[in-house]
C-alpha positions in Angstrom: -53.9 -36.0 -32.3 -50.9 -36.4 -34.6 -47.4 -36.5 -33.2 -46.5 -33.1 -34.9 -49.3 -31.6 -32.6 -48.1 -33.4 -29.4 -44.5 -32.1 -30.1 -45.8 -28.4 -30.9 -47.8 -28.5 -27.5 -45.0 -29.9 -25.4 -42.9 -27.1 -26.6 -45.3 -24.5 -25.9 -45.8 -25.7 -22.5 -42.1 -25.7 -21.9 -41.8 -22.1 -23.0 -44.6 -21.1 -20.9 -43.3 -22.6 -17.8 -40.0 -21.2 -18.0 -36.8 -23.0 -16.8 -34.6 -22.8 -13.5 -31.0 -23.6 -13.3 -29.8 -24.4 -9.7 -26.1 -23.2 -9.9 -23.4 -23.9 -7.6 -21.4 -20.6 -6.9 -18.6 -22.5 -5.1 -17.1 -21.4 -1.7 -16.7 -17.7 -2.6 -13.9 -17.0 -5.0 -15.6 -16.2 -8.4 -12.9 -17.9 -10.2 -14.0 -21.3 -9.2 -17.2 -20.9 -11.2 -17.6 -23.5 -13.7 -17.8 -22.9 -17.5 -21.5 -24.1 -17.5 -22.2 -21.8 -14.7 -20.9 -18.9 -16.5 -22.9 -19.7 -19.5 -26.1 -20.2 -17.5 -25.5 -16.8 -15.9 -25.2 -15.2 -19.2 -28.7 -16.4 -20.2 -30.5 -15.7 -17.0 -33.7 -13.4 -17.1 -33.8 -13.6 -13.3 -30.9 -14.1 -10.8 -32.0 -15.3 -7.3 -29.1 -15.5 -4.6 -28.2 -14.5 -1.0 -26.3 -11.3 -0.9 -22.8 -12.8 -0.4 -23.5 -15.4 -3.4 -25.0 -12.8 -5.5 -21.5 -10.7 -5.1 -19.8 -13.9 -6.7 -22.0 -14.5 -9.6 -23.5 -11.0 -10.7 -20.5 -10.1 -12.7 -21.2 -12.9 -15.3 -25.0 -12.0 -15.7 -26.1 -9.9 -18.6 -26.9 -6.2 -18.1 -30.6 -5.7 -17.0 -30.9 -9.1 -15.3 -33.7 -9.1 -12.7 -32.2 -9.6 -9.0 -35.1 -9.7 -6.7 -34.1 -9.2 -3.0 -34.5 -12.3 -0.7 -36.1 -11.7 2.8 -33.9 -12.5 5.2 -34.8 -13.2 9.0 -33.8 -14.9 12.0 -35.3 -18.3 12.7 -35.6 -19.6 16.5 -34.5 -22.9 15.4 -31.2 -21.8 14.3 -28.3 -20.1 16.1 -28.7 -16.6 17.0 -27.8 -14.4 13.7 -27.8 -17.0 11.4 -29.9 -15.8 8.3 -32.8 -17.8 7.0 -34.4 -17.4 3.7 -38.1 -17.2 3.9 -39.1 -16.6 0.4 -36.7 -18.0 -2.2 -38.8 -20.5 -3.1 -41.8 -18.2 -4.0 -39.4 -16.1 -6.0 -38.2 -19.0 -8.1 -41.5 -20.5 -8.6 -43.2 -17.0 -9.7 -40.4 -16.2 -12.0 -40.7 -19.5 -13.4 -44.3 -19.6 -14.0 -44.0 -16.3 -15.8 -41.8 -18.2 -18.6 -38.5 -16.5 -17.2 -35.0 -18.4 -17.4 -34.1 -18.3 -13.7 -30.7 -19.0 -12.2 -31.1 -19.7 -8.5 -27.4 -19.6 -7.1 -26.3 -21.2 -3.8 -22.9 -21.0 -2.0 -20.9 -24.4 -2.6 -22.9 -27.0 -4.4 -26.6 -27.1 -5.0 -26.7 -31.1 -3.8 -25.5 -30.0 -0.3 -27.8 -27.3 0.1 -31.1 -28.4 1.6 -33.0 -25.3 0.6 -32.1 -25.9 -3.0 -33.2 -29.5 -2.6 -36.8 -28.3 -1.5 -36.9 -25.6 -4.4 -36.0 -28.5 -6.9 -38.8 -30.6 -5.4 -41.3 -27.8 -5.7 -40.5 -27.3 -9.6 -40.8 -31.1 -10.1 -44.3 -30.9 -8.4 -45.5 -28.2 -10.9 -43.8 -29.7 -13.8 -41.4 -26.9 -14.3 -38.2 -27.9 -16.0 -34.9 -27.4 -14.2 -31.1 -28.5 -14.3 -28.6 -28.5 -11.8 -25.1 -27.1 -12.3 -22.8 -28.5 -9.9 -20.1 -26.1 -8.0 -17.3 -26.5 -5.8 -18.2 -27.7 -2.3 -17.2 -25.4 0.5 -15.8 -28.3 2.6 -13.5 -29.4 -0.1 -12.6 -26.0 -1.8 -11.9 -24.2 1.5 -9.3 -26.8 2.8 -7.5 -26.6 -0.7 -7.2 -23.0 -0.5 -6.0 -23.2 3.1 -3.3 -25.7 2.2 -4.7 -28.6 3.9 -5.0 -31.7 1.7 -7.6 -33.9 3.1 -6.1 -37.5 1.9 -2.4 -38.4 2.1 -1.0 -41.1 -0.2 -2.0 -43.9 2.1 -5.5 -43.0 1.2 -6.8 -41.4 4.8 -10.4 -41.9 5.3 -12.3 -38.4 5.1 -15.6 -37.9 6.9 -17.9 -34.9 6.6 -20.1 -33.3 9.5 -22.0 -30.3 10.0 -21.7 -29.3 13.6 -24.9 -27.2 13.4 -27.1 -30.0 12.8 -25.0 -33.1 14.2 -26.5 -35.2 17.1 -24.6 -37.3 19.5 -24.5 -40.4 17.0 -22.8 -38.1 14.5 -20.1 -37.0 17.0 -19.6 -40.6 18.3 -19.2 -42.0 14.8 -16.6 -39.3 13.6 -14.8 -39.6 17.2 -14.4 -43.5 16.8 -12.8 -42.8 13.6 -9.0 -42.2 13.1 -9.5 -40.5 9.7 -9.8 -36.8 8.7 -12.7 -35.0 9.8 -14.0 -31.8 8.2 -16.4 -29.9 10.4 -18.8 -27.2 9.0 -19.3 -24.8 11.8 -19.5 -21.2 12.9 -16.6 -19.2 14.3 -18.3 -18.8 17.8 -18.8 -22.7 17.9 -15.5 -24.0 16.8 -14.3 -24.4 20.4 -17.7 -26.3 21.3 -17.2 -28.3 18.2 -13.7 -29.4 19.5 -14.9 -30.5 22.6 -17.6 -32.6 21.3 -14.8 -34.5 19.3 -12.6 -34.9 22.2 -15.7 -36.2 24.2 -16.2 -38.8 21.5 -12.8 -40.1 21.6 -10.4 -38.1 19.6 -7.1 -37.1 21.5 -6.8 -33.3 22.6 -3.4 -33.0 20.8 -5.3 -34.0 17.5 -3.9 -31.2 14.9 -6.6 -28.9 13.6 -7.0 -26.0 11.1 -9.7 -23.6 11.3 -10.4 -21.2 8.3 -12.8 -18.3 7.7 -13.3 -16.5 4.7 -12.2 -19.5 2.6 -11.1 -18.9 -1.1 -11.6 -15.0 -0.7 -9.1 -12.5 0.3 -10.6 -12.3 3.6 -9.3 -15.8 4.3 -7.5 -16.5 7.5 -6.4 -19.8 8.9 -5.4 -20.6 12.6 -3.5 -23.9 13.2 -3.8 -25.5 16.7 -4.8 -28.8 18.3 -8.4 -29.9 19.7 -7.4 -29.2 23.1 -5.6 -25.5 22.4 -8.0 -24.0 19.6 -9.8 -21.9 22.5 -6.5 -20.7 23.9 -5.4 -20.0 20.3 -8.4 -17.8 19.5 -8.2 -16.0 22.8 -4.5 -15.1 22.1 -5.4 -13.9 18.7 -8.3 -12.0 20.1 -10.7 -13.9 17.9 -13.9 -12.7 20.3 -17.5 -13.2 20.1 -18.9 -10.7 17.6 -21.7 -10.0 15.4 -20.0 -11.9 12.4 -19.3 -14.7 14.8 -22.2 -17.0 13.2 -20.0 -16.7 9.7 -19.5 -20.2 8.5 -15.8 -21.6 8.9 -14.2 -25.0 8.0 -12.2 -26.8 10.5 -10.1 -29.8 9.6 -9.2 -32.5 12.1 -6.9 -35.4 12.0 -3.4 -36.8 12.6 -2.7 -37.1 8.9 -4.6 -33.9 7.6 -1.4 -32.1 6.8 -2.1 -29.3 9.5 1.5 -29.7 10.5 2.6 -28.9 7.1 0.5 -26.0 6.3 3.3 -23.6 6.5 4.8 -25.2 3.4 1.4 -25.7 1.5 -0.5 -22.5 2.3 -0.2 -21.3 -1.3 -3.2 -18.7 -1.1 -2.5 -16.8 2.0 1.2 -16.8 1.2 0.7 -14.6 -2.0 2.7 -11.4 -2.1 0.0 -8.9 -1.9 -2.7 -11.2 -0.1 -5.6 -9.1 1.2 -3.8 -5.8 0.1 -6.2 -3.1 -1.0 -4.8 -1.4 -3.9 -6.1 1.8 -5.6 -5.8 1.7 -9.2 -6.5 5.5 -10.4 -7.8 4.2 -13.8 -11.4 3.4 -15.4 -12.6 -0.3 -15.1 -12.1 -0.6 -18.9 -8.4 0.7 -18.8 -7.7 -1.1 -15.5 -9.2 -4.7 -16.5 -6.0 -6.5 -17.2 -4.2 -4.8 -14.4 -6.7 -5.5 -12.0 -6.8 -9.2 -13.1 -2.9 -9.2 -12.7 -3.2 -7.5 -8.9 -5.8 -10.5 -8.1 -3.3 -13.0 -9.2 -0.9 -11.8 -6.4 -3.7 -11.9 -3.9 -4.6 -8.1 -3.9 -8.2 -6.5 -3.9 -7.9 -3.9 -6.6 -10.3 -0.7 -6.5 -10.4 1.4 -9.6 -11.0 5.0 -9.3 -11.1 7.1 -12.4 -9.1 10.1 -12.3 -9.8 11.6 -15.8 -13.0 11.9 -17.9 -13.0 11.7 -21.6 -15.0 14.3 -23.7 -15.2 15.0 -27.3 -13.0 17.9 -28.8 -14.6 21.4 -28.6 -14.3 21.7 -32.3 -15.0 18.3 -34.1 -14.3 19.7 -37.5 -10.7 18.5 -37.6 -11.6 15.1 -36.6 -14.2 14.9 -39.3 -11.8 16.1 -42.0 -9.2 13.7 -41.0 -11.7 10.4 -41.0 -13.0 11.7 -44.6 -9.3 11.9 -45.6 -8.6 8.4 -44.2 -11.2 7.2 -46.5 -10.2 9.0 -49.4 -6.7 7.9 -49.4 -5.1 10.8 -47.7 -2.8 8.7 -45.2 -0.3 6.1 -45.4 -0.4 5.5 -41.6 -2.7 5.9 -38.7 -1.1 5.7 -35.2 -3.1 5.0 -32.0 -1.5 6.2 -28.6 -4.5 5.0 -26.4 -7.4 2.9 -26.3 -9.4 6.1 -25.9 -8.0 7.2 -29.5 -9.3 3.9 -30.9 -12.7 4.7 -29.1 -13.0 8.2 -30.6 -12.1 7.1 -34.2 -14.5 4.0 -33.8 -17.4 6.2 -32.6 -16.8 8.7 -35.6 -16.9 5.8 -37.9 -20.2 4.6 -36.6 -21.6 8.3 -37.0 -20.6 8.0 -40.7 -21.9 4.4 -41.2 -18.2 3.2 -41.6 -16.7 -0.1 -40.1 -13.3 -1.5 -40.1 -13.1 -2.1 -43.9 -12.6 1.6 -44.1 -8.9 0.7 -43.0 -8.1 -1.3 -46.1 -4.9 -0.2 -47.5 -3.8 1.9 -44.6 -1.0 0.8 -42.2 -2.1 0.7 -38.7 0.1 1.5 -35.5 -0.7 0.7 -32.0 1.6 2.1 -29.0 1.0 -1.1 -26.9 -0.9 -4.3 -26.3 -4.0 -2.9 -24.5 -4.4 -0.3 -27.7 -3.8 -3.3 -30.1 -6.4 -5.4 -28.3 -9.0 -2.3 -28.5 -8.0 -2.4 -32.4 -8.7 -6.1 -32.8 -11.9 -6.0 -31.2 -12.8 -3.3 -33.7 -11.8 -5.7 -36.3 -8.1 -4.1 -37.1 -5.2 -6.0 -36.8 -2.3 -3.5 -36.2 0.8 -3.6 -38.6 3.1 -2.1 -36.1 3.3 -2.7 -32.3 6.5 -1.8 -30.3 8.8 -4.7 -29.8 10.3 -3.1 -26.8 9.0 -0.2 -24.6 5.3 0.3 -25.0 5.5 4.1 -25.2 5.6 6.7 -27.9 9.6 6.4 -27.8 9.3 2.6 -28.2 7.0 3.1 -31.2 9.4 5.5 -32.6 12.0 2.7 -32.4 10.3 0.5 -34.6 8.9 3.2 -37.1 10.1 2.7 -40.4 11.7 6.2 -42.1 9.8 7.6 -45.0 10.9 6.2 -48.3 9.5 7.8 -51.4 10.1 4.7 -53.6 8.0 2.3 -51.2 5.6 4.8 -49.7 3.4 6.5 -52.1 1.6 8.9 -49.4 4.0 10.7 -46.9 1.4 11.5 -44.4 0.4 9.9 -40.9 -3.1 10.6 -39.1 -2.4 11.0 -35.6 -5.7 11.0 -33.3 -4.8 12.0 -29.8 -5.8 13.6 -26.5 -5.6 17.4 -26.3 -2.9 17.1 -23.7 -0.6 14.7 -25.4 3.3 15.2 -25.6 5.0 16.0 -28.8 7.4 13.3 -28.5 5.7 11.1 -31.3 5.0 14.0 -33.7 8.6 15.3 -33.6 9.9 11.9 -34.1 7.9 11.2 -37.0 8.8 14.4 -38.6 12.6 13.4 -38.1 11.9 10.2 -40.0 10.5 12.2 -42.9 6.8 11.9 -42.3 4.1 14.5 -42.5 1.8 14.4 -39.6 -1.8 15.5 -39.2 -2.0 15.9 -35.2 -5.7 15.8 -34.6 -7.4 16.1 -31.3 -9.8 13.2 -31.1 -10.8 13.7 -27.6 -10.3 15.8 -24.5 -9.2 14.7 -21.0 -10.9 16.4 -18.1 -10.5 15.9 -14.4 -12.8 13.4 -13.1 -15.7 13.9 -10.5 -14.6 13.0 -7.0 -15.1 9.5 -6.0 -17.6 8.5 -3.1 -17.0 10.0 0.6 -16.2 6.5 1.5 -13.3 6.3 -0.8 -11.9 9.6 -0.3 -11.8 8.8 3.5 -9.9 5.7 2.9 -7.5 7.3 0.7 -6.8 10.1 3.3 -7.1 7.8 6.3 -5.0 5.0 5.3 -7.6 2.4 4.3 -5.5 1.5 1.2 -2.4 -0.6 1.3 -1.1 0.8 -1.9 -1.7 3.2 -4.9 -0.4 2.6 -8.5 0.5 6.0 -10.4 0.7 5.5 -14.0 1.2 9.0 -15.1 2.1 12.4 -13.6 -1.7 13.2 -14.1 -2.9 10.5 -12.4 -0.8 11.9 -9.3 -2.3 15.3 -9.8 -5.8 14.4 -10.4 -6.2 11.9 -7.5 -4.6 14.4 -5.1 -7.0 17.0 -6.8 -10.2 15.0 -6.4 -9.8 12.8 -3.5 -6.8 14.2 -1.5 -3.3 13.1 -0.6 -2.8 9.2 0.4 -2.0 8.5 3.9 1.6 8.0 4.7 1.2 4.4 5.4 0.0 3.7 1.9 2.8 2.3 -0.3 3.2 4.6 -3.4 4.2 2.8 -6.6 5.2 4.8 -9.7 5.5 4.0 -13.2 8.5 5.8 -13.8 10.9 8.6 -12.9 8.8 11.5 -14.0 5.8 10.1 -12.3 7.8 9.5 -9.2 9.0 13.2 -9.3 5.4 14.6 -9.5 4.3 12.3 -6.5 7.3 13.8 -4.5 6.4 17.2 -5.4 3.0 16.5 -3.9 4.8 15.3 -0.6 4.4 11.7 -1.2 7.0 9.2 -0.3 7.8 6.9 -3.4 8.2 3.1 -2.1 8.2 1.3 -5.6 9.4 2.4 -9.0 8.7 0.2 -12.1 12.0 -1.0 -13.9 10.1 -0.3 -17.1 7.3 2.1 -18.2 4.7 -0.6 -18.3 1.5 -1.0 -16.0 2.2 -4.7 -15.7 5.9 -4.4 -14.6 4.6 -2.0 -12.3 2.3 -4.2 -10.7 5.0 -6.9 -10.8 7.3 -4.6 -8.8 4.5 -4.0 -6.2 4.3 -7.7 -5.7 8.2 -8.2 -5.5 8.1 -5.4 -2.9 5.2 -7.2 -0.9 7.3 -10.4 -1.0 10.3 -8.8 0.4 8.2 -7.2 3.2 6.3 -10.5 4.1 9.9 -12.4 4.1 11.3 -9.8 6.3 8.3 -10.2 8.7 8.6 -14.0 8.9 12.5 -13.8 9.3 12.1 -11.6 12.4 9.2 -13.5 13.8 6.9 -10.7 13.5 3.2 -11.2 12.1 2.7 -10.6 8.6 0.5 -7.6 8.4 -0.7 -5.2 5.6 0.5 -1.6 5.4 -3.0 -0.3 6.5 -3.0 -2.3 9.6 0.1 -0.2 10.7 -1.7 3.1 10.6 -2.6 4.7 14.0 -5.9 3.7 15.4 -5.9 0.9 13.0 -7.6 -2.3 14.4 -6.0 -5.5 13.7 -8.5 -7.9 11.4 -10.2 -10.4 13.6 -12.3 -12.6 11.4 -12.5 -11.0 8.0 
């Protein structure tokens, strides 16, 4: 057999058997996924993961990726309620045998997951090629987010132990050490693990931190000692519950920095930590705003209040696009992402692309609109240097000059309900304006019943109103937000509309910018947190103050 034939056969076998990537999803924060993990997820045909891990990684998988459901049962050899995955290996092998690119995602790091190890052996036994993408280990990532460094300048010895599988010898070894011990356990078993360490020789006054929901906005950390943790849990009303089996990370040790956690707890001290914030915009519109809110520790929830539809009579838009191609306009001004989308769709309908803008000056009302144009292949010539609004655009718009401007006409594709500010301003500057309805805005369908109940019942901590129409439409499709919900408005006109609907405005953006609005809400949250700490009160979210609200226990 020739070398060429051998190589071809090996390549065919590789293709036929598929490929498996064992991927570490980290402790829970999607931001901790590695670049290699994101790359592997984007190329997966099949994604296999436990439900909580699937939530972390699914956003990076391509549309249409298969996500077969794992069978989860209780096993008599594990604590009550602990889920055991029975068919993960079968699912992985079946997909790989079919020539699929499989990503098997696990929490933390695959090298520390016994099930993943067994599945790797199964792949090796059948000659199925696989690779391992390491992830941030839970036992390391969670203490970092809790503000508990594991090693000091003196190089403290660090040991790791899983309380669910440890035997007497393991406890004796860590008990005899004076270094830091990182214990993986469950919420219901923390006190028992503390007792094991005391029995093994650790002093009852040894500092201890216990973190549940680590690296997520559900994170909560308690500081105590081995001898007082049971009492601390009792006072905090951390009682046995159906979620008591949830994994927690406990850090034990004289030099584990538990005493300094108040200064080092960078994650839980974020200004909007755990706040559920309602953003009345579509996911596309709210992308950067939601990212900004997450950076403050919030949990954004997008609810569209408007839907976009084509104009009732498309002839005006068709004439304007043809005029753009034939040189009728000197400028085209985009006042929204939806306007860019409407023109782009019309271009595609006519078989045109960004080259049709050659020789035409392009203006964008703000950063998001400019970004949409760049994605279309068009770099705008004018973006407001100051306020991102029609008024801000007019501030920088040049007046018509018959010497330098061969054409005096501006194409303005807009919504049917747009204000006349920009049109009037351009006319005043000497320009002729073709004000064209590119799309219609209509009230969106009501959100799911669960979301409507949360809005009216105080389940949201804050809501961001970015225009008067978002106020009217949200109240119209979902009802009025509860009076404990913090109301944040982008400007005086929006605030006035909110007040007319019986809402108390708590936050007003200093500038008409969605990012300044989010920043103002974060400053409000920081002041609220500081006031609670100064008065000795617990730091709570607005939704926890509503009548009948139960204080969060383990999540």
